[in-house]
N, C-alpha and C positions, 0 to 999 in steps of 0.2 A: 509421479502419481498425483492425481487431483483429489482433493477432499470430496468434491462433488462427482464421484464416479462409483460405479457398481463395485469395482474391486476393492475400493477403500471401505465403503459402507458395509459390504457383506462378507469380506474376507480379511483384509488387512487389519482393520481396527478391532474387530472382535478377537482375532488372534493376539493382537497387541495387548488388549485389556486383560484377557484371560491369562496369557503367559506372564505378564508383568505382576499381576496381583497374586498369582499362584506362587511365584518365586518369593515375593515379599512375605506371603503367609508362611512359607517354609523358612523364613529368615535368611534367605539367600540374596542379600542386598547386592553384593558384587555381581552375582549372576544376573540379577534383575537389571543392573546398569548395562552389562554386556548385551543382554537381550534387547534393551531399548536401542543400543547402538546398532545392533544387527538389523532391527526393524527399520531404523532410520536410513541405514545404507540401502535396504531394499526399497524404501520409499523414494529415495533420491535416484537410485540407479535404474528404476523401473522404465523410464523413458529411453535412457541411453547409458550403457555400462561405461562408456568412456567418460561420462560426467562423473561417475563414481570414482574412477581412477584419479581424476584431477582433484576431487575433493579430499580423497584419502592422502594423496601426496601433499596437498596443502596442509592438512592437519599434522602429518608427520613432520614436515619441514618447520612449521611454526612451533611445534612442541619442542623440537631441538633448540630453536632460538630461545624459547621460554626457559628451558633448563639451564642453558648457558648464561642467560641474563640473570636468572635467580641466584646463580652462584657468584657471578661477577658482573655487576651493572656497568656495562661499557657502552658509552654513547655511540661509538662507531658501529658496534654490533647491532644496537637498536636501529640505527639509521639503515644499516644493511638489511635488516629484517623487514622494515617498512618498505624499502626500495624493492626488495624481492617480491613482496605482496603486490605492490603497485605495478611492478613489471609484468607479473602474470595477468593482472587485471587489464593492463594496457594491451597486452598481446591479444587476448581473447575478445576484448570489447572495443578497442579504439584503433587498432593498427590499420584497418581498412579506411576509417575516417581520416586518419593522419595521412595515409598515402593519397587519398582522393584530394585532400586539401593541398598537399604538395604538388600534385599533378595540376590542379587548377591554378595555383599561385605562380608556379614556375614553368608551366608548359611541359612538364615531365610526362612520362608514360609508364609509371610503375604499375605492374599488374596487381589488382586487388586479390587478396587471398581467399575471400569468401569463408572466413573462419566461423564455425558454428559456435554461438555463444552458449556456454554452459548455464543452465538455469540457476538463478540465485547467486551467481558468483560474486556480485557486488555485495550482497548481504554477508555471506560467510567470510569474505575477504576483509571487509571493514570490521567485522566482529573480532577477527584474529589480529588485525592491526591494533585495535584498542587493547587487546589482551597483552601483546608483547610490549607496547608502550607503558602500560600500567605495571608490568613486571619490572621494566627498567626503573620506573619511579618508586618501586618498593611497595606498591599497593597490593600486588599479588605475590604470595609466597609460593613455595614449591607445590605444584598441583599434580596429582596422580594422572597418568595417561588416560585411564578410563574416564575420569571426571572431565578431563579436557576434551576428549573425543565426543563425549555426550553433550558438553557445553556447546560445541560447534555444530554437531550433527543432529541434535534433537529435532525430530522431523516437523513438529508444528510450526516452528519459527525458522526452518532451514532455508527455504527458497523464496520467501517474500517478507521476511522480517517478523518481529522487530529485531533491531540490532541490539542484542542483549549484552549487558556489561557483566563482568565477573562477579561483582558484589550482589547481583540480582539472581544469578543462577547457581554459583558454586555453593553457597550456604544451603540451598535447597537440596543439592545433590549429597552434601555431607549428612543431612538429616533424613535422607530417604529411608523409609522403613521404620522410622522412629515413632510413628503415631498410627492410631487405628484408622481404618478406612472410613472416610467421611461420605456417607451415602447422600446426604443433602447436597454436598458440593458436587458429587457426581451427577445428581439430578439437575442441578443448576447448569452444570457444564453441558449436559445433553441439550437442555433448553436453549442455551446460548449458541451451541453449534447449529441447531435447527434454525434459529433466527438468522444466523450468519449465512447459512445455506440458502435460506429464502431470499435474502438480499441479493446473493450472487445469481442464483438460478432463475428466479422469477422477476427480479427487477433489473439488475445490472445487464443481463443478457438481452432483455426486452428493449431497454433503452439503447443498448449497443447495436442491435439490428437497425434501428432508425439512424443512428450515427453513421454506421457503415454505408447505408443507402445515401445519406446526405453527402458524405465526402466522395462517394463514387458518382454522384449525379449533380455536381455543383451548377452546371449550366442550366439545369431544369428548376433551380430553386428561386423563389422570391425572397424578399427581405425577411418576412416573417418566418418562412421556412428555415432560413439560415439561423435566425435568432433561436428558434426552437431547437434546431440541431445542436447548438452550443449549450442550451439548457439541458438537453438530453445527455450530452457528454459530461457535463458537470455531475449529473445524477448517476450516470453510468460509472464514472470513476469513483464516486463516493461509495455507492453500494458495492462495487467490486472490491475496493480496498478495505472498507469497514467490514464487509462480509467476510473477507479472509481473516481479518484481525479477530473478529468475533468467533469464527470457527477455530482458529488457533488457540485462543484463550479457553474456549469451551473444551477442547481436547486436553489442554493443560490441566484444567480443573478436574476432568475425569481421571487424569493420571495423578492427581494430588499435587500438582505444581501450579505456581502462579507465573504466568507469562506477562512480561512488561506491557503496560498500556501503551499503545502506539497511535491511538486515534480517538479523539474526544469531541465529537460533534463540531467539526471545524466551520461549517456553514452558519453556525450561530455566532461566529466572531463578528466584531464590529469594526475591526481594522486588520491590516495585513500582518501586523506584529502578533496580535492575538491568534490569527489564523495559523501562523507557523508554530505557535505554542500548542496547537491542537491537532495539526496535520502531520503525519509521519514524525511523531515526537522524538523517536530515538535517532532518526537521521539528523534532525536539528540538533539534538544533544551531541552527536558524534562530531559534527562540524564545529560546534561551539567549543568542545573540549580540545579537539586535535587539530583544528585549523585556525579558528578565530582567536582563541586565547594565545596560542604560540605566535601568531602574527602580531600580537600586541594588544588585542582586544580594544578596550576603551581607555587604556592606560597612557596613550601617547597623543592625546588631543582628539578633537572631534573630526578633523579632516582625515586623520589616519584611521579613526574608528569607522567612518563611512566607507573608506577604501577597503578596509578589512571585510565589512559587511558585503560589499559588492563582490569581492573575491569569493566569499562563501557562497553567494547565490549563483555566480557563474559556475563554480565547481558543482553545486547542487544540480544545475541544469545539465552539465555534462555527465554527472552520475546517473541521471535518469535515462540518458541515451547518447550514443555517439552520432551527433548530427547538429547542424547549424540551427535547426528549429528548436532543439532543446536549449541551446545556448541563448537564443533570443528570449525564450520563455523565462529562463533563469535571470537574464538581464532585466526584463520587465518587472519581475517580482523584486529584484534587488533595488531598482530605482524607486518603486513605490515604498518599499520597506525603509529605505534611507530617508525619503521625504517624510514618512510617518514618524520615524524616530526623531527627526529634526523638529517636526511640529509638536510632538508630545513633550520634548525637552525645552524648546525655546519659545514657542508661541502659545500653546494651550494654557500653561500656568499663568500667563499674564492677561489673557483675554477671556478665559473661561473659568467662571467661579466654580468651586467645588460644591456640588449638590447631588441630590439623588438623580440617577439616570433618567433622562426624558425618554419615555417609550417611543414617541414619534421619531426622535432623532436616532434612537437605537435601531429602529427598523429602516430608516433612511440609510444609515451606515451599513447595515447588513445587506440591503439590496444593492447599494452602490458597489460594495466589495464583491458581491455575487456576480454582478455584471462584469467587473474587471477580471475576475477569475475566469469567466467564460470567454472573454475576448483573448486573454493571454493563452488560454488552452487551444485556441485556433492554431498557434504555432506548435504546441505540444502534440496535438493530434495529427497535424498535416505531415505528409511524407516529404515535403520540400518547402522551401521558402516560397517558391512560385505557387504551390497549391494554397498555402496560407494566404497569400495576397489575392488569389482568386476568390477565396472565401470572403475576405474583407471587401473585395469589389462587389460580390453578390449581396453582401449585407448593406452596403452604403449606396450602391448604384443599381441594384436589381429592381425588378418590378415591385411596386407596392401592392399589398393585398390586405384584406381584413381577416378576422378570425375564422370566417366560414370558407375562406379560399385557400386554406392550407393544402399543400399537395396531397392528393388522395393516395399516391404511392407511399408518401411518408407516413400518412395515417395508417396505411395498411400494415405497416410493420408492427402495429400494436393489436392486430386482430387475432389474439390468442383464441384457439378453438373453444376453450372452456368458458371464456368470457362472452364470446360471440353467441354461444348457446343460451346464455342467460338473457342476452338481448332479444333473442328469438322468443324465448318463453314470455318475456315482458312485452312482446310485439313492438319492439323499438327498431327492429332491423329494417323496416320498410321506410323509415324516415329519410329525408333527403340527405342529411348529413350524419346518418347513423354510423358511418365508417369512422367519423371523428370522435364519437362519444367515448370510446375506450381510450383513445389517445389522451384526451383531456382529463379523464378520470384517473388514469395511471400517472399523468403528469402532476396533478394536484396532490395525489397520494404521496408521490416522491418528494415534492416540496414540503408537505406537512411533516413527513418523517425526518427530513434533513434539517429543517429550519425552525420547527415549532415543537414537535412532540419529543418525548423522552427517547433516548437511544436504546439500543438492544440491551446493553449491560444494565442500565437503570431499570428497564422493564423486568429483567430476570431477577435482579436483586430484590424487587418488591413482589415477586411472584409467590403465590401460595398454591400449594399442590391441591387442586380441586378437580373434580370430574370435568368441568367445563374447560379448564386450562389444559388438562391432559388431552382432551379431545381436539382442541385447536392445534396443539403442537403435533399430534398424530396426523391430522389432516395435512398440515404444512409439510411434514416429513414425507408422507406418501406422494403428495403433489410434486415435491421437488424430485423425488426418485423417478417418477413417471416422466419427468422432463429432462433427465440426464442425457438422453441421446442427442439433444440439440444444444448443449451448453458448450461454452468456450473456456479456454484457460484463463487464469487470473491475469489481469493486465500487468501486475507488478512482477510476474514471472519473467517478463522481458527486460527487467531492469537489473 
């Protein structure tokens, strides 16, 4: 089920809120937890009931491992639990990629299975891996089945993260029902949910339409067109992912729970190391705890450390998708990350004096990183290495053009009816390049929101309940709902 759907807004979540708080008011905390589990199962199984069966089996199997490890920490059993989880993930996500790689490398002809990828399997599998490993290490004591099932299945973070750790969720579950309803938190949660929905419905999907056109019409693009398409994709994936995170946290606040921060204005970073401290923060934490540190971290010399970092980024690429394009994307990020760490450790301390940040250099660094991210995302977005190279060819060898020669078909992707009507009222629709006005306005708005202005959480935290604010959020909510028929799923559902 999508957050940005009629059934969620008008049926699922109202039932969830009313039922949950009614049970808490009656002091039926255990029933309230069971109710949330049932609602989460409905949320996940809405698209495909077979998905639900897979998740339920995964929860049951991992809970058995948890109980066994909590009674007797056995390293072999822990390894078996991790291997079982990775085996399930490999089957559903990577078996076709593996078979196609074998076919290509050895001239074999294994038939691809065409396995349907269950939504969010990477998220709830990694979350359970961390749980069983932490149980083995003694960080998690015996956990009731109801709490464990809700820890894994809690619908706001179920299918697109964050990857929540036990110490962030279990204490909240134990304290459930122990405090009065916080109406201010509910109001802020609703406001954050609306801002996240606005990011997804009005911004991410608008940029996404232009990106889809660009990648489907590479031969028709000039150099500026390709550059714009990559900027559009940077903004699409930003608003898509941060929009989901905001909606998830908003739902959590409305249910009286705090969901882990997973996204913190990453395009304001000045280098790739800072970027990865801000982008998909819980995935970075998972790989640090359960891959980088067990491989040796930085304890065995710089060369080993850089090798460990490259391994983490290659795995991160494969986590995002089963394809060579994702592997190349991860490798590019790994190379720049290693070079940045080397610079910060060995070069910068000797040649750069400590002083207050230079605003000019800060912006130069931000823009340079922004351009690198956009170029690397060509591999991330492309369906094949060949398509990625076709995009690079169009970028560096395609026809030159100026800002008034942007493809009219590309600009047409931004001709939203409600905005176009405003241009007509202002009598701007008759201008020669009127079709490009909305594109540039929406682009500038996107860059401001991602690189300059406060993010949604910061806006909500400073929000005061006034008539003007309520009116703005009401208009945004109605506008989003009226646009639901044309929205797409969240990008990270595919990972």
